[in-house]
N, C-alpha and C positions, 0 to 999 in steps of 0.2 A: 682487081688491086693495081696501083697504076706501073711499078715494076716488078723485078720479078730479083729478088734479093742473092745473090750471092750465098751469103752464111744466112745461118738464120736467124730469125729474131728470138732477142733474150724476151720471158714471160714479162715482164716488165714493157714492152716495147710491145709487143704484141697486145698486151692488155690496153695499153693506149688508142691502139691504129682501132681496135672493138671498141672502145667504148668512142671513137670522133666516130664510126662509121654507123654507130647505130643513134649516137646524136644524130646528123644528119638524116638518117630512113625516118625519123619521128614527126608526126606532128607537133612537140615542140620545135627543135630544130627548122620545121619549115618557117613557124609562125616568127623563131629569130631572123633567118634570111629575107623572110618577104613581109612585113609587118605591115604594108598599110593594104595588101592583099589581104590580110587574113581582116583588117580591119571592115575594110568594104564587105567582104564576102560574109561578115558577120552584121552590116550594117545592114545587107539586101535580104537577107535572110531572118535576118528579126523583123526589118519591116512586110517583108511577104508571109509572116508568120501571125504579126500581130491583126494584117489589114482585112485577112484571108480565116483566121479563126485557126487556125489547121489543128487536127488533134497532134498529140507530142508526135504521135507517129508518122504522120507524114510532114513533118518536118524536118523530121531526123531523114528522111528519105529527101528531102528536094536539100540538105545540107548534103548528102551523099551523091548527089546528080551535081549538084554547084560545083562541087570543090574540086573535079578534074578541070574543067573548065575554065577554073582561076589557075590552076599548077601550069596549064597549056599555054593561058595567054603571059603569065607573068615567066615564061622561058627562053620565050619568041623576042 
């Protein structure tokens, strides 16, 4: 959390903060913050999967391996 509140948060404020944090942590939050990187990753994975005719399992494993790389590159 960014700061320590001097007074306790109301229930509605706490809910709003929790929703905001959940959105930032979800894949949808990443897509909203980094649309170009997401499209690039999808394009790369699609091309690789189409060219190599990987099974669905291998395609998912490839995506899991490439996603952290894309996230690290986008934070630089």
